[in-house]
Structure formats: C-alpha cells, structure tokens
C-alpha positions as a Markdown table, in Angstrom:
| # | Residue | x | y | z |
|---|---|---|---|---|
| 1 | Met | -4.3 | -28.0 | 7.5 |
| 2 | Gln | -1.5 | -27.0 | 4.7 |
| 3 | Ala | -3.6 | -28.7 | 2.5 |
| 4 | Ser | -6.7 | -26.7 | 3.3 |
| 5 | Arg | -4.5 | -23.8 | 3.0 |
| 6 | Asp | -3.5 | -24.9 | -0.4 |
| 7 | Arg | -7.3 | -25.5 | -1.8 |
| 8 | Ala | -8.2 | -21.8 | -0.3 |
| 9 | Val | -9.3 | -19.8 | -3.9 |
| 10 | Pro | -8.9 | -15.5 | -3.5 |
| 11 | Ala | -11.8 | -14.0 | -4.6 |
| 12 | Arg | -9.9 | -12.1 | -7.1 |
| 13 | Phe | -8.8 | -15.8 | -8.9 |
| 14 | Ile | -12.1 | -16.1 | -9.0 |
| 15 | Leu | -13.4 | -13.0 | -10.6 |
| 16 | Val | -10.5 | -13.0 | -12.9 |
| 17 | Ser | -10.9 | -16.9 | -14.2 |
| 18 | Ala | -14.6 | -15.4 | -14.8 |
| 19 | Ala | -13.7 | -13.1 | -16.7 |
| 20 | Leu | -11.4 | -15.2 | -18.9 |
| 21 | Ala | -14.3 | -17.9 | -19.0 |
| 22 | Ala | -16.4 | -15.1 | -20.5 |
| 23 | Gly | -13.7 | -14.6 | -23.0 |
| 24 | Phe | -14.4 | -10.7 | -22.1 |
| 25 | Ile | -10.4 | -10.7 | -21.0 |
| 26 | Gly | -7.5 | -11.0 | -24.0 |
| 27 | Gly | -10.3 | -10.4 | -26.5 |
| 28 | Cys | -13.8 | -9.3 | -26.3 |
| 29 | Gln | -16.2 | -10.9 | -29.2 |
| 30 | Gln | -19.7 | -9.5 | -27.4 |
| 31 | Ala | -18.5 | -5.8 | -27.3 |
| 32 | Ala | -16.7 | -5.1 | -30.2 |
| 33 | Ser | -19.2 | -3.6 | -31.6 |
| 34 | Val | -19.8 | -1.2 | -29.2 |
| 35 | Thr | -19.2 | 2.6 | -30.6 |
| 36 | Pro | -20.6 | 5.9 | -28.9 |
| 37 | Ser | -22.7 | 5.8 | -32.5 |
| 38 | Ala | -23.5 | 1.8 | -32.5 |
| 39 | Ala | -25.2 | 1.3 | -29.1 |
| 40 | Ser | -26.9 | 3.4 | -26.0 |
| 41 | Val | -25.2 | 3.4 | -22.8 |
| 42 | Ser | -28.2 | 1.0 | -21.5 |
| 43 | Gln | -27.3 | -1.2 | -24.6 |
| 44 | Ala | -23.5 | -1.3 | -23.8 |
| 45 | Ile | -24.4 | -2.1 | -20.1 |
| 46 | Asp | -26.3 | -5.4 | -21.3 |
| 47 | Met | -23.1 | -6.2 | -23.2 |
| 48 | Val | -21.3 | -6.1 | -20.3 |
| 49 | Pro | -20.7 | -9.5 | -17.9 |
| 50 | Glu | -22.5 | -10.0 | -14.9 |
| 51 | Thr | -18.1 | -10.2 | -13.6 |
| 52 | Ile | -17.1 | -7.4 | -15.2 |
| 53 | Lys | -20.0 | -5.1 | -14.2 |
| 54 | Ser | -20.0 | -6.6 | -10.2 |
| 55 | Thr | -16.2 | -5.9 | -10.6 |
| 56 | Val | -16.9 | -1.6 | -12.1 |
| 57 | Thr | -19.7 | -1.5 | -9.5 |
| 58 | Gly | -17.2 | -2.9 | -6.6 |
| 59 | Tyr | -14.7 | -0.3 | -7.8 |
| 60 | Leu | -16.9 | 2.8 | -7.6 |
| 61 | Asn | -18.4 | 1.9 | -4.3 |
| 62 | Ser | -15.0 | 1.7 | -3.2 |
| 63 | Met | -13.9 | 4.9 | -4.5 |
| 64 | Thr | -17.2 | 6.7 | -3.0 |
| 65 | Asp | -16.3 | 5.3 | 0.2 |
| 66 | Val | -12.9 | 6.8 | 0.1 |
| 67 | Asn | -14.4 | 10.2 | -0.9 |
| 68 | Lys | -16.8 | 10.5 | 2.1 |
| 69 | Val | -13.9 | 9.6 | 4.1 |
| 70 | Leu | -11.4 | 12.3 | 2.7 |
| 71 | Ala | -14.9 | 14.6 | 2.3 |
| 72 | Asn | -15.0 | 15.0 | 6.7 |
| 73 | Val | -11.5 | 15.0 | 7.3 |
| 74 | Lys | -10.9 | 19.1 | 8.5 |
| 75 | Ser | -8.5 | 18.6 | 10.8 |
| 76 | Thr | -5.1 | 16.7 | 11.1 |
| 77 | Glu | -6.2 | 14.3 | 14.3 |
| 78 | Gln | -9.5 | 13.5 | 11.5 |
| 79 | Ala | -7.0 | 12.6 | 9.0 |
| 80 | Leu | -5.1 | 10.2 | 11.3 |
| 81 | Ser | -8.2 | 9.1 | 12.4 |
| 82 | Ala | -9.0 | 8.4 | 8.6 |
| 83 | Val | -6.1 | 6.1 | 8.0 |
| 84 | Pro | -7.3 | 3.0 | 9.6 |
| 85 | Val | -10.9 | 3.4 | 8.0 |
| 86 | Leu | -9.2 | 4.0 | 4.5 |
| 87 | Thr | -6.4 | 1.6 | 4.7 |
| 88 | Pro | -8.4 | -2.0 | 3.5 |
| 89 | Tyr | -9.4 | 0.5 | 0.2 |
| 90 | Val | -5.7 | -0.1 | -1.1 |
| 91 | Ser | -6.0 | -3.5 | -1.6 |
| 92 | Lys | -9.5 | -3.4 | -2.9 |
| 93 | Thr | -9.1 | -1.1 | -5.2 |
| 94 | Ala | -5.6 | -2.3 | -6.0 |
| 95 | Asp | -7.5 | -5.7 | -6.6 |
| 96 | Tyr | -10.5 | -4.0 | -8.8 |
| 97 | Thr | -7.7 | -2.1 | -10.9 |
| 98 | Ala | -5.5 | -5.0 | -11.7 |
| 99 | Ile | -9.0 | -6.9 | -13.4 |
| 100 | Leu | -10.1 | -3.5 | -15.2 |
| 101 | Asn | -6.5 | -3.1 | -16.5 |
| 102 | Lys | -6.7 | -6.4 | -18.3 |
| 103 | Leu | -9.5 | -6.2 | -19.9 |
| 104 | Ser | -9.5 | -6.6 | -23.7 |
| 105 | Pro | -9.4 | -2.3 | -25.4 |
| 106 | Glu | -13.1 | -3.7 | -27.1 |
| 107 | Ala | -14.1 | -4.5 | -23.3 |
| 108 | Lys | -13.0 | -1.4 | -21.7 |
| 109 | Ser | -14.7 | 0.6 | -24.1 |
| 110 | Ala | -18.0 | -0.9 | -23.2 |
| 111 | Val | -16.9 | -0.5 | -19.4 |
| 112 | Thr | -16.5 | 3.0 | -20.2 |
| 113 | Lys | -19.5 | 3.2 | -22.6 |
| 114 | Ser | -21.7 | 1.9 | -19.7 |
| 115 | Phe | -19.7 | 3.6 | -16.4 |
| 116 | Gly | -18.4 | 6.5 | -17.9 |
| 117 | Asp | -19.7 | 9.2 | -16.5 |
| 118 | Lys | -19.8 | 7.2 | -13.1 |
| 119 | Leu | -16.0 | 6.7 | -13.1 |
| 120 | Ala | -15.4 | 10.3 | -14.3 |
| 121 | Ala | -17.1 | 11.4 | -11.2 |
| 122 | Thr | -16.1 | 9.6 | -8.8 |
| 123 | Asn | -12.4 | 9.7 | -10.3 |
| 124 | Thr | -12.5 | 13.4 | -10.1 |
| 125 | Glu | -14.2 | 13.6 | -6.3 |
| 126 | Phe | -11.4 | 11.3 | -5.5 |
| 127 | Ala | -8.6 | 14.0 | -7.1 |
| 128 | Lys | -10.3 | 17.1 | -5.7 |
| 129 | Gln | -10.1 | 15.1 | -2.0 |
| 130 | Ser | -6.4 | 14.6 | -2.6 |
| 131 | Gln | -5.7 | 18.0 | -4.2 |
| 132 | Arg | -7.6 | 19.7 | -0.9 |
| 133 | Ile | -5.9 | 16.9 | 1.8 |
| 134 | Ala | -2.6 | 17.7 | -0.1 |
| 135 | Ala | -2.7 | 22.0 | 0.2 |
| 136 | Asp | -2.9 | 20.9 | 4.2 |
| 137 | Pro | 0.4 | 20.2 | 5.8 |
| 138 | Gly | -1.0 | 18.3 | 8.7 |
| 139 | Lys | -3.3 | 16.5 | 6.7 |
| 140 | Ser | -1.1 | 15.5 | 3.8 |
| 141 | Asn | 1.5 | 14.0 | 6.3 |
| 142 | Ala | -1.3 | 12.1 | 7.7 |
| 143 | Leu | -2.8 | 10.7 | 4.6 |
| 144 | Gly | -0.2 | 11.5 | 1.6 |
| 145 | Gly | 1.5 | 8.2 | 1.3 |
| 146 | Leu | -2.2 | 6.0 | 1.9 |
| 147 | Leu | -3.7 | 8.0 | -0.9 |
| 148 | Gly | -1.2 | 7.4 | -3.2 |
| 149 | Lys | -1.5 | 3.7 | -2.5 |
| 150 | Leu | -4.9 | 3.8 | -3.9 |
| 151 | Ser | -4.9 | 2.3 | -7.6 |
| 152 | Val | -7.9 | 5.1 | -9.8 |
| 153 | Phe | -8.9 | 3.1 | -13.1 |
| 154 | Lys | -9.5 | 5.7 | -16.1 |
C-alpha cells in the first residue's frame, strides 16, 4: 500500500515538469522575441507551449466559475451556501498561479500578450465581486476569509 502511494505523481508536478522540459520556466527561448510591436496576439498564442496554455485556460475557467458564483450571492444565506462551492477553487487557483508565477519574464510576457485581455477582465470582475461582498457585513463574514485565500495571477 505504501509503495503505490509513493508512486503517485501529483498533476501539478507533471505540469511543472512539462513546462520545465519545454524550457518555459526559468528561461524562454521561444517567446523571447515577443513584444507588442513584434507579434500579433495570435502569433503570441502560438508561441506559448500547450502546457502553459492549458494552465492559463484552467486559471481563467476557475476564476470565471468563482465570479459566476459570487455574482449570484445576494444575501448572507446565499453567501453561506456558496462556501462549499467555492472552497475547491482555493487550491485550484493556488496551483495555477504557482505554476504561472514560476514562468520566466519572457514567458510571462508571452502569456500576458496572449491572454492579457481575458486575464484583466476576469481579475477585474473578481475584484468587483469581492468589493461588493466586502461592503456587506453578513456576506463578508461568510465569504471574506475564503475570498482572501483565492490566488489571483497578474
């Protein structure tokens, strides 16, 4: 039983390993030339390895789900009901942002060029919903601690 547990490889290890193998963490050769004037967004997206695209997409999908749940919180009771729905997103967003924060500056630049508008819109919506929740003491008491644990990639 112990041996099988020792052989289990967490998904985030696989993602980080794949990104390292692609040379995208700690030094990126492929996206080094990506600048706002040098490539269009579609070209920048093509330069981002699939493992990183998948991570960014997972982050965006998770935060979009969080924003949808928060947008439907209109009362303290709904805030309390949202806690078990939102709790899994704490570890999901932490995993995604941990991977993305390890990207080289060049790789982050490529990600920002490729997904910048979507990242900005998603993060802005999260900030808006968080501020709305924080303004209501009942909702804030129910969700405030949880919202502070969600990791936002910038």
